N, CA, C and O atoms as a Tinker XYZ file with bonds, in Angstrom:
   364  protein
     1  N      6.584000  -14.661000   -5.758000    73     2
     2  CA     5.811000  -15.878000   -5.585000    64     1     3
     3  C      4.340000  -15.493000   -5.526000    63     2     4     5
     4  O      3.936000  -14.641000   -4.735000    81     3
     5  N      3.569000  -16.119000   -6.354000    73     3     6
     6  CA     2.143000  -15.822000   -6.404000    64     5     7
     7  C      1.431000  -16.486000   -5.232000    63     6     8     9
     8  O      1.745000  -17.616000   -4.857000    81     7
     9  N      0.483000  -15.778000   -4.670000    73     7    10
    10  CA    -0.276000  -16.334000   -3.542000    64     9    11
    11  C     -1.514000  -17.075000   -4.015000    63    10    12    13
    12  O     -2.230000  -17.670000   -3.208000    81    11
    13  N     -1.770000  -17.042000   -5.303000    73    11    14
    14  CA    -2.952000  -17.728000   -5.816000    64    13    15
    15  C     -4.244000  -17.120000   -5.315000    63    14    16    17
    16  O     -5.261000  -17.809000   -5.225000    81    15
    17  N     -4.219000  -15.831000   -4.986000    73    15    18
    18  CA    -5.421000  -15.174000   -4.500000    64    17    19
    19  C     -5.673000  -15.355000   -3.014000    63    18    20    21
    20  O     -6.691000  -14.894000   -2.500000    81    19
    21  N     -4.762000  -16.019000   -2.318000    73    19    22
    22  CA    -4.923000  -16.245000   -0.878000    64    21    23
    23  C     -4.125000  -15.199000   -0.088000    63    22    24    25
    24  O     -3.443000  -14.354000   -0.669000    81    23
    25  N     -4.221000  -15.269000    1.216000    73    23    26
    26  CA    -3.491000  -14.393000    2.138000    64    25    27
    27  C     -3.796000  -12.905000    1.900000    63    26    28    29
    28  O     -2.889000  -12.085000    1.757000    81    27
    29  N     -5.087000  -12.583000    1.863000    73    27    30
    30  CA    -5.514000  -11.217000    1.570000    64    29    31
    31  C     -4.959000  -10.210000    2.585000    63    30    32    33
    32  O     -4.538000   -9.119000    2.200000    81    31
    33  N     -4.953000  -10.559000    3.856000    73    31    34
    34  CA    -4.456000   -9.637000    4.881000    64    33    35
    35  C     -2.989000   -9.308000    4.641000    63    34    36    37
    36  O     -2.592000   -8.145000    4.716000    81    35
    37  N     -2.189000  -10.315000    4.357000    73    35    38
    38  CA    -0.772000  -10.088000    4.088000    64    37    39
    39  C     -0.594000   -9.222000    2.848000    63    38    40    41
    40  O      0.250000   -8.326000    2.837000    81    39
    41  N     -1.374000   -9.475000    1.810000    73    39    42
    42  CA    -1.276000   -8.673000    0.591000    64    41    43
    43  C     -1.669000   -7.226000    0.847000    63    42    44    45
    44  O     -1.046000   -6.313000    0.304000    81    43
    45  N     -2.695000   -7.001000    1.667000    73    43    46
    46  CA    -3.093000   -5.631000    2.006000    64    45    47
    47  C     -1.952000   -4.892000    2.708000    63    46    48    49
    48  O     -1.628000   -3.758000    2.358000    81    47
    49  N     -1.349000   -5.546000    3.698000    73    47    50
    50  CA    -0.280000   -4.897000    4.461000    64    49    51
    51  C      0.952000   -4.680000    3.588000    63    50    52    53
    52  O      1.542000   -3.600000    3.624000    81    51
    53  N      1.352000   -5.675000    2.807000    73    51    54
    54  CA     2.539000   -5.523000    1.961000    64    53    55
    55  C      2.348000   -4.450000    0.898000    63    54    56    57
    56  O      3.291000   -3.730000    0.569000    81    55
    57  N      1.148000   -4.336000    0.362000    73    55    58
    58  CA     0.916000   -3.282000   -0.628000    64    57    59
    59  C      1.002000   -1.906000    0.033000    63    58    60    61
    60  O      1.480000   -0.949000   -0.576000    81    59
    61  N      0.543000   -1.812000    1.265000    73    59    62
    62  CA     0.665000   -0.554000    1.998000    64    61    63
    63  C      2.124000   -0.244000    2.290000    63    62    64    65
    64  O      2.560000    0.895000    2.120000    81    63
    65  N      2.877000   -1.234000    2.723000    73    63    66
    66  CA     4.299000   -1.036000    3.024000    64    65    67
    67  C      5.034000   -0.502000    1.801000    63    66    68    69
    68  O      5.801000    0.455000    1.908000    81    67
    69  N      4.808000   -1.110000    0.641000    73    67    70
    70  CA     5.501000   -0.689000   -0.579000    64    69    71
    71  C      4.951000    0.635000   -1.112000    63    70    72    73
    72  O      5.714000    1.558000   -1.399000    81    71
    73  N      3.652000    0.724000   -1.241000    73    71    74
    74  CA     3.047000    1.912000   -1.832000    64    73    75
    75  C      3.241000    3.166000   -1.003000    63    74    76    77
    76  O      3.534000    4.233000   -1.542000    81    75
    77  N      3.079000    3.043000    0.291000    73    75    78
    78  CA     3.225000    4.214000    1.149000    64    77    79
    79  C      4.678000    4.647000    1.299000    63    78    80    81
    80  O      4.947000    5.818000    1.564000    81    79
    81  N      5.613000    3.724000    1.133000    73    79    82
    82  CA     7.026000    4.112000    1.145000    64    81    83
    83  C      7.284000    5.063000   -0.016000    63    82    84    85
    84  O      7.844000    6.143000    0.168000    81    83
    85  N      6.875000    4.656000   -1.205000    73    83    86
    86  CA     7.082000    5.500000   -2.387000    64    85    87
    87  C      6.310000    6.812000   -2.255000    63    86    88    89
    88  O      6.868000    7.885000   -2.486000    81    87
    89  N      5.050000    6.734000   -1.892000    73    87    90
    90  CA     4.203000    7.925000   -1.774000    64    89    91
    91  C      4.764000    8.916000   -0.760000    63    90    92    93
    92  O      4.871000   10.109000   -1.041000    81    91
    93  N      5.117000    8.421000    0.405000    73    91    94
    94  CA     5.589000    9.295000    1.476000    64    93    95
    95  C      6.913000    9.956000    1.116000    63    94    96    97
    96  O      7.077000   11.162000    1.299000    81    95
    97  N      7.852000    9.175000    0.609000    73    95    98
    98  CA     9.160000    9.729000    0.255000    64    97    99
    99  C      9.016000   10.794000   -0.829000    63    98   100   101
   100  O      9.570000   11.886000   -0.705000    81    99
   101  N      8.282000   10.483000   -1.877000    73    99   102
   102  CA     8.127000   11.440000   -2.977000    64   101   103
   103  C      7.420000   12.706000   -2.511000    63   102   104   105
   104  O      7.888000   13.813000   -2.778000    81   103
   105  N      6.297000   12.550000   -1.818000    73   103   106
   106  CA     5.532000   13.723000   -1.397000    64   105   107
   107  C      6.331000   14.621000   -0.454000    63   106   108   109
   108  O      6.404000   15.831000   -0.668000    81   107
   109  N      6.919000   14.050000    0.572000    73   107   110
   110  CA     7.653000   14.854000    1.557000    64   109   111
   111  C      8.864000   15.529000    0.904000    63   110   112   113
   112  O      9.159000   16.688000    1.197000    81   111
   113  N      9.560000   14.814000    0.026000    73   111   114
   114  CA    10.721000   15.404000   -0.647000    64   113   115
   115  C     10.289000   16.589000   -1.523000    63   114   116   117
   116  O     10.930000   17.640000   -1.501000    81   115
   117  N      9.222000   16.426000   -2.280000    73   115   118
   118  CA     8.747000   17.509000   -3.147000    64   117   119
   119  C      8.248000   18.687000   -2.306000    63   118   120   121
   120  O      8.513000   19.844000   -2.635000    81   119
   121  N      7.543000   18.398000   -1.246000    73   119   122
   122  CA     6.939000   19.463000   -0.446000    64   121   123
   123  C      7.930000   20.209000    0.436000    63   122   124   125
   124  O      7.798000   21.418000    0.627000    81   123
   125  N      8.917000   19.508000    0.974000    73   123   126
   126  CA     9.722000   20.129000    2.025000    64   125   127
   127  C     11.229000   20.183000    1.791000    63   126   128   129
   128  O     11.927000   20.898000    2.509000    81   127
   129  N     11.750000   19.450000    0.810000    73   127   130
   130  CA    13.207000   19.425000    0.629000    64   129   131
   131  C     13.702000   20.818000    0.241000    63   130   132   133
   132  O     13.182000   21.437000   -0.687000    81   131
   133  N     14.701000   21.297000    0.956000    73   131   134
   134  CA    15.245000   22.625000    0.709000    64   133   135
   135  C     14.500000   23.725000    1.434000    63   134   136   137
   136  O     14.956000   24.868000    1.470000    81   135
   137  N     13.355000   23.389000    2.016000    73   135   138
   138  CA    12.559000   24.380000    2.742000    64   137   139
   139  C     12.805000   24.243000    4.240000    63   138   140   141
   140  O     12.895000   25.238000    4.960000    81   139
   141  N     12.913000   23.013000    4.694000    73   139   142
   142  CA    13.194000   22.743000    6.106000    64   141   143
   143  C     14.497000   21.947000    6.192000    63   142   144   145
   144  O     14.933000   21.384000    5.188000    81   143
   145  N     15.118000   21.889000    7.354000    73   143   146
   146  CA    16.375000   21.146000    7.487000    64   145   147
   147  C     16.227000   19.674000    7.077000    63   146   148   149
   148  O     15.171000   19.067000    7.258000    81   147
   149  N     17.297000   19.126000    6.528000    73   147   150
   150  CA    17.286000   17.753000    6.029000    64   149   151
   151  C     16.910000   16.750000    7.116000    63   150   152   153
   152  O     16.188000   15.789000    6.853000    81   151
   153  N     17.398000   16.971000    8.334000    73   151   154
   154  CA    17.066000   16.079000    9.433000    64   153   155
   155  C     15.555000   16.060000    9.681000    63   154   156   157
   156  O     14.984000   15.008000    9.969000    81   155
   157  N     14.919000   17.209000    9.570000    73   155   158
   158  CA    13.470000   17.298000    9.749000    64   157   159
   159  C     12.743000   16.557000    8.636000    63   158   160   161
   160  O     11.731000   15.901000    8.882000    81   159
   161  N     13.256000   16.660000    7.409000    73   159   162
   162  CA    12.651000   15.949000    6.275000    64   161   163
   163  C     12.705000   14.446000    6.518000    63   162   164   165
   164  O     11.704000   13.751000    6.337000    81   163
   165  N     13.858000   13.943000    6.923000    73   163   166
   166  CA    14.012000   12.503000    7.170000    64   165   167
   167  C     13.110000   12.055000    8.323000    63   166   168   169
   168  O     12.448000   11.021000    8.229000    81   167
   169  N     13.085000   12.824000    9.397000    73   167   170
   170  CA    12.233000   12.496000   10.537000    64   169   171
   171  C     10.760000   12.493000   10.142000    63   170   172   173
   172  O      9.999000   11.624000   10.569000    81   171
   173  N     10.368000   13.452000    9.338000    73   171   174
   174  CA     8.978000   13.531000    8.882000    64   173   175
   175  C      8.630000   12.330000    8.013000    63   174   176   177
   176  O      7.566000   11.734000    8.182000    81   175
   177  N      9.514000   11.967000    7.084000    73   175   178
   178  CA     9.276000   10.805000    6.226000    64   177   179
   179  C      9.073000    9.557000    7.077000    63   178   180   181
   180  O      8.108000    8.817000    6.883000    81   179
   181  N      9.974000    9.328000    8.012000    73   179   182
   182  CA     9.880000    8.127000    8.854000    64   181   183
   183  C      8.621000    8.133000    9.712000    63   182   184   185
   184  O      7.945000    7.112000    9.832000    81   183
   185  N      8.305000    9.283000   10.308000    73   183   186
   186  CA     7.132000    9.374000   11.181000    64   185   187
   187  C      5.833000    9.145000   10.412000    63   186   188   189
   188  O      4.974000    8.380000   10.848000    81   187
   189  N      5.698000    9.807000    9.277000    73   187   190
   190  CA     4.479000    9.672000    8.477000    64   189   191
   191  C      4.347000    8.247000    7.957000    63   190   192   193
   192  O      3.255000    7.678000    7.971000    81   191
   193  N      5.457000    7.666000    7.497000    73   191   194
   194  CA     5.442000    6.300000    6.965000    64   193   195
   195  C      5.009000    5.293000    8.034000    63   194   196   197
   196  O      4.153000    4.445000    7.783000    81   195
   197  N      5.599000    5.391000    9.212000    73   195   198
   198  CA     5.249000    4.471000   10.298000    64   197   199
   199  C      3.776000    4.635000   10.668000    63   198   200   201
   200  O      3.087000    3.645000   10.912000    81   199
   201  N      3.287000    5.877000   10.711000    73   199   202
   202  CA     1.882000    6.105000   11.024000    64   201   203
   203  C      0.969000    5.451000    9.987000    63   202   204   205
   204  O     -0.020000    4.812000   10.346000    81   203
   205  N      1.297000    5.608000    8.699000    73   203   206
   206  CA     0.455000    5.049000    7.634000    64   205   207
   207  C      0.409000    3.520000    7.699000    63   206   208   209
   208  O     -0.654000    2.919000    7.540000    81   207
   209  N      1.556000    2.902000    7.932000    73   207   210
   210  CA     1.582000    1.433000    8.017000    64   209   211
   211  C      0.851000    0.966000    9.272000    63   210   212   213
   212  O      0.101000   -0.009000    9.224000    81   211
   213  N      1.060000    1.642000   10.376000    73   211   214
   214  CA     0.358000    1.307000   11.619000    64   213   215
   215  C     -1.152000    1.438000   11.427000    63   214   216   217
   216  O     -1.912000    0.576000   11.869000    81   215
   217  N     -1.588000    2.517000   10.767000    73   215   218
   218  CA    -3.007000    2.725000   10.528000    64   217   219
   219  C     -3.588000    1.585000    9.689000    63   218   220   221
   220  O     -4.675000    1.090000    9.985000    81   219
   221  N     -2.874000    1.172000    8.652000    73   219   222
   222  CA    -3.375000    0.072000    7.814000    64   221   223
   223  C     -3.517000   -1.207000    8.629000    63   222   224   225
   224  O     -4.493000   -1.939000    8.468000    81   223
   225  N     -2.559000   -1.480000    9.496000    73   223   226
   226  CA    -2.633000   -2.686000   10.320000    64   225   227
   227  C     -3.829000   -2.594000   11.272000    63   226   228   229
   228  O     -4.524000   -3.586000   11.496000    81   227
   229  N     -4.066000   -1.416000   11.827000    73   227   230
   230  CA    -5.201000   -1.243000   12.737000    64   229   231
   231  C     -6.540000   -1.306000   11.978000    63   230   232   233
   232  O     -7.534000   -1.786000   12.522000    81   231
   233  N     -6.565000   -0.832000   10.752000    73   231   234
   234  CA    -7.791000   -0.828000    9.954000    64   233   235
   235  C     -8.008000   -2.146000    9.214000    63   234   236   237
   236  O     -9.037000   -2.331000    8.564000    81   235
   237  N     -7.054000   -3.052000    9.308000    73   235   238
   238  CA    -7.112000   -4.306000    8.563000    64   237   239
   239  C     -8.392000   -5.114000    8.820000    63   238   240   241
   240  O     -8.989000   -5.596000    7.857000    81   239
   241  N     -8.832000   -5.282000   10.051000    73   239   242
   242  CA   -10.080000   -6.046000   10.247000    64   241   243
   243  C    -11.269000   -5.427000    9.501000    63   242   244   245
   244  O    -12.081000   -6.151000    8.925000    81   243
   245  N    -11.374000   -4.110000    9.510000    73   243   246
   246  CA   -12.455000   -3.443000    8.796000    64   245   247
   247  C    -12.273000   -3.592000    7.280000    63   246   248   249
   248  O    -13.237000   -3.857000    6.562000    81   247
   249  N    -11.050000   -3.425000    6.802000    73   247   250
   250  CA   -10.769000   -3.579000    5.364000    64   249   251
   251  C    -11.133000   -4.974000    4.884000    63   250   252   253
   252  O    -11.760000   -5.128000    3.835000    81   251
   253  N    -10.750000   -5.974000    5.633000    73   251   254
   254  CA   -11.052000   -7.354000    5.251000    64   253   255
   255  C    -12.556000   -7.622000    5.277000    63   254   256   257
   256  O    -13.095000   -8.255000    4.370000    81   255
   257  N    -13.221000   -7.142000    6.311000    73   255   258
   258  CA   -14.666000   -7.343000    6.430000    64   257   259
   259  C    -15.402000   -6.717000    5.251000    63   258   260   261
   260  O    -16.274000   -7.349000    4.656000    81   259
   261  N    -15.060000   -5.497000    4.917000    73   259   262
   262  CA   -15.723000   -4.803000    3.806000    64   261   263
   263  C    -15.417000   -5.494000    2.480000    63   262   264   265
   264  O    -16.314000   -5.686000    1.659000    81   263
   265  N    -14.166000   -5.864000    2.268000    73   263   266
   266  CA   -13.786000   -6.527000    1.023000    64   265   267
   267  C    -14.510000   -7.857000    0.855000    63   266   268   269
   268  O    -15.037000   -8.148000   -0.219000    81   267
   269  N    -14.536000   -8.656000    1.901000    73   267   270
   270  CA   -15.214000   -9.952000    1.819000    64   269   271
   271  C    -16.717000   -9.779000    1.626000    63   270   272   273
   272  O    -17.340000  -10.546000    0.892000    81   271
   273  N    -17.302000   -8.782000    2.277000    73   271   274
   274  CA   -18.722000   -8.504000    2.106000    64   273   275
   275  C    -19.025000   -8.100000    0.666000    63   274   276   277
   276  O    -19.993000   -8.573000    0.071000    81   275
   277  N    -18.183000   -7.215000    0.107000    73   275   278
   278  CA   -18.392000   -6.783000   -1.276000    64   277   279
   279  C    -18.257000   -7.941000   -2.258000    63   278   280   281
   280  O    -19.036000   -8.051000   -3.205000    81   279
   281  N    -17.270000   -8.802000   -2.034000    73   279   282
   282  CA   -17.100000   -9.968000   -2.909000    64   281   283
   283  C    -18.328000  -10.867000   -2.852000    63   282   284   285
   284  O    -18.789000  -11.367000   -3.877000    81   283
   285  N    -18.851000  -11.066000   -1.651000    73   283   286
   286  CA   -20.038000  -11.921000   -1.490000    64   285   287
   287  C    -21.265000  -11.256000   -2.111000    63   286   288   289
   288  O    -22.049000  -11.906000   -2.803000    81   287
   289  N    -21.423000   -9.965000   -1.860000    73   287   290
   290  CA   -22.589000   -9.224000   -2.343000    64   289   291
   291  C    -22.629000   -9.165000   -3.871000    63   290   292   293
   292  O    -23.693000   -9.307000   -4.474000    81   291
   293  N    -21.464000   -8.954000   -4.495000    73   291   294
   294  CA   -21.411000   -8.838000   -5.958000    64   293   295
   295  C    -21.248000  -10.186000   -6.642000    63   294   296   297
   296  O    -21.421000  -10.298000   -7.856000    81   295
   297  N    -20.915000  -11.207000   -5.862000    73   295   298
   298  CA   -20.697000  -12.524000   -6.442000    64   297   299
   299  C    -19.459000  -12.581000   -7.314000    63   298   300   301
   300  O    -19.372000  -13.399000   -8.230000    81   299
   301  N    -18.498000  -11.711000   -7.029000    73   299   302
   302  CA   -17.280000  -11.682000   -7.843000    64   301   303
   303  C    -16.047000  -11.848000   -6.975000    63   302   304   305
   304  O    -15.923000  -11.255000   -5.903000    81   303
   305  N    -15.157000  -12.659000   -7.464000    73   303   306
   306  CA   -13.875000  -12.865000   -6.796000    64   305   307
   307  C    -12.878000  -13.234000   -7.886000    63   306   308   309
   308  O    -12.521000  -14.399000   -8.063000    81   307
   309  N    -12.447000  -12.221000   -8.600000    73   307   310
   310  CA   -11.586000  -12.448000   -9.757000    64   309   311
   311  C    -10.137000  -12.614000   -9.353000    63   310   312   313
   312  O     -9.614000  -11.878000   -8.516000    81   311
   313  N     -9.508000  -13.587000   -9.959000    73   311   314
   314  CA    -8.075000  -13.785000   -9.775000    64   313   315
   315  C     -7.475000  -13.920000  -11.166000    63   314   316   317
   316  O     -7.604000  -14.960000  -11.812000    81   315
   317  N     -6.828000  -12.873000  -11.612000    73   315   318
   318  CA    -6.313000  -12.799000  -12.975000    64   317   319
   319  C     -4.922000  -13.427000  -13.049000    63   318   320   321
   320  O     -3.987000  -12.961000  -12.397000    81   319
   321  N     -4.795000  -14.471000  -13.837000    73   319   322
   322  CA    -3.497000  -15.148000  -13.967000    64   321   323
   323  C     -2.822000  -14.862000  -15.298000    63   322   324   325
   324  O     -1.650000  -15.196000  -15.472000    81   323
   325  N     -3.531000  -14.254000  -16.240000    73   323   326
   326  CA    -2.954000  -14.049000  -17.561000    64   325   327
   327  C     -2.542000  -12.615000  -17.856000    63   326   328   329
   328  O     -1.996000  -12.354000  -18.929000    81   327
   329  N     -2.778000  -11.688000  -16.961000    73   327   330
   330  CA    -2.426000  -10.297000  -17.194000    64   329   331
   331  C     -1.057000  -10.001000  -16.595000    63   330   332   333
   332  O     -0.776000  -10.363000  -15.453000    81   331
   333  N     -0.215000   -9.343000  -17.371000    73   331   334
   334  CA     1.109000   -8.943000  -16.901000    64   333   335
   335  C      1.004000   -7.530000  -16.321000    63   334   336   337
   336  O      0.802000   -6.568000  -17.063000    81   335
   337  N      1.139000   -7.405000  -15.018000    73   335   338
   338  CA     1.007000   -6.120000  -14.359000    64   337   339
   339  C      2.346000   -5.395000  -14.190000    63   338   340   341
   340  O      2.420000   -4.409000  -13.456000    81   339
   341  N      3.387000   -5.859000  -14.847000    73   339   342
   342  CA     4.702000   -5.242000  -14.751000    64   341   343
   343  C      4.678000   -3.877000  -15.454000    63   342   344   345
   344  O      4.501000   -3.817000  -16.671000    81   343
   345  N      4.855000   -2.782000  -14.703000    73   343   346
   346  CA     4.796000   -1.455000  -15.325000    64   345   347
   347  C      6.044000   -1.128000  -16.145000    63   346   348   349
   348  O      6.051000   -0.135000  -16.872000    81   347
   349  N      7.088000   -1.934000  -16.045000    73   347   350
   350  CA     8.338000   -1.664000  -16.742000    64   349   351
   351  C      8.492000   -2.476000  -18.032000    63   350   352   353
   352  O      9.529000   -2.412000  -18.692000    81   351
   353  N      7.476000   -3.220000  -18.377000    73   351   354
   354  CA     7.534000   -4.066000  -19.573000    64   353   355
   355  C      6.797000   -3.381000  -20.719000    63   354   356   357
   356  O      5.626000   -3.025000  -20.583000    81   355
   357  N      7.465000   -3.200000  -21.820000    73   355   358
   358  CA     6.857000   -2.581000  -22.988000    64   357   359
   359  C      6.722000   -3.635000  -24.084000    63   358   360   361
   360  O      7.701000   -4.274000  -24.469000    81   359
   361  N      5.494000   -3.808000  -24.580000    73   359   362
   362  CA     5.272000   -4.764000  -25.658000    64   361   363
   363  C      4.519000   -4.136000  -26.795000    63   362   364
   364  O      4.243000   -4.800000  -27.794000    81   363
């Protein structure tokens, strides 16, 4: 469901939730799988992931302030409705 460019805070947090899940799992698996016990790998993934999401939530007021300031300063607030951002679509 498209937000129509609204709910910036929610979009920031959701993008962090999704992006950091992929980033954390891939990085920790590549760096540590087979080197340290599997339980440690899983614990590390969960700990790092929770920290990253928590940090984004704590930094959200600053992120929003800077983003809104930049939009105002540059006079730009683009909302692209015609671009297909699906990375799995080949045309």
